[in-house]
Phi, psi and omega in degrees: 000149182294145176282152176284146182278081186277063174283162179300324183292315181298315180299312182303312180299321181285332172294321174293319181295318179295325176295313182294320178295322177295321180299308178296320183294323180295328185280315187206012183086169180097013178297334180295336174304329176267315193285312186295315177298327182294314179297315181292328176288323184274334181234064185296342182269352184284156179290126183312316182302325178294316179295320177295320178292324179287327175297314181297316182301327179277312188285338179294334180289317179295317179298317178296318179296313182297318181296325177292317182294320176297317185304329182282340187243332186247118182277127180240151171286078190301325180292326177291341182266353182297318183291324178296316178300312179294317180295327179294318181294309181301318180294320177297320176296312181297321177293322177295321178295318179294329183292337175284352187235344185235130177299147184267006184301322179297318176297318183300316183286325185278333191303313180300328179292315181295315181298320181292324175296316177298316180299310185292322180290322173296318179294320182292317179270078187296340180270350184293132174080000178281326184242133177280101187222074177299131185246003183255152170301166181300316181296315183289328174295317179301311181297317180292320178296323175295319178296317177302312180300316182293317182294311184284328172298321174296317176301316177299324176293319182287311187229295169114311188303131174088012183303313182300315179296324175294321175302308185298316181296315182299316182292326178290305189287324187265331184256349181078020182280160169276171184297324180296310177297319180296318179293328176294319179290324180296332180292320180294319182289322176295323178300320180296315179294324175295317180296322182294317180296318180293337175296340175262315183299316186295304180301332183267010172070034183257035176227123177263101187290331180297338174258323182301316184293313175295329178292326177295322177297317181293323178296323176293322176300310179298319179299320179299314184290316182297317178298316179300319180296316183296314180292325181287319188262345171081192195287332176298316179297314180302313179306313182295319177295322178301311180298322179295312179295318179294321174301318179292323179297321177299313179295318182292311183288326172300315180297317180295325187275325197245337187290148176290138181241000000 
């Protein structure tokens, strides 16, 4: 596979992208909206799997750091999320397997419409996610969280864009959580999907560590700032960032799916 052109300019630009991605991702997910296009734009000759593996190897550190920071301040029902974590990993592995056999064009075309529905519903329901009010029994919440993990993990394995935002929306809408608790839980679930992906990328040599490691440091720095902003300003701030990130995802995925190439 072609080596990446690791010039000082390219490395500097990727460090800036990784910092910004870590900041956004820590608040509400969607860091891949910054990092993946940057990698593909700066290294157009590289094998796509290598760019995706390098992205995962860098972003998992910021996601893990953010999850740990949230865990110290936001109390989550950790036992009820165990099933969701396992289902997320299994779903991601199954989705990755299917992705090697089924074209992703159907997902690519439908995704902007699904994201637009999520964005419009969140904007319409101005009270949604402002108050942390779980409304399910412990057993029902565990089952629902497990289903969310399995379905969105599967989607992440098959296609991927917007996974963090889908996690947040599903936890808010289906479990009655506020945006802050949902974002904290989404970090744990996203960490699981990244780990599952790296279990394939690393043994197959699809990580450029000379770039991934400095990007990881930058990603953690951005994640630290993003987590502190979310914890300081609360669920209303997270909701606004969620709407902004999903809006940007609609534009990006719509362009990718429908623009003439």
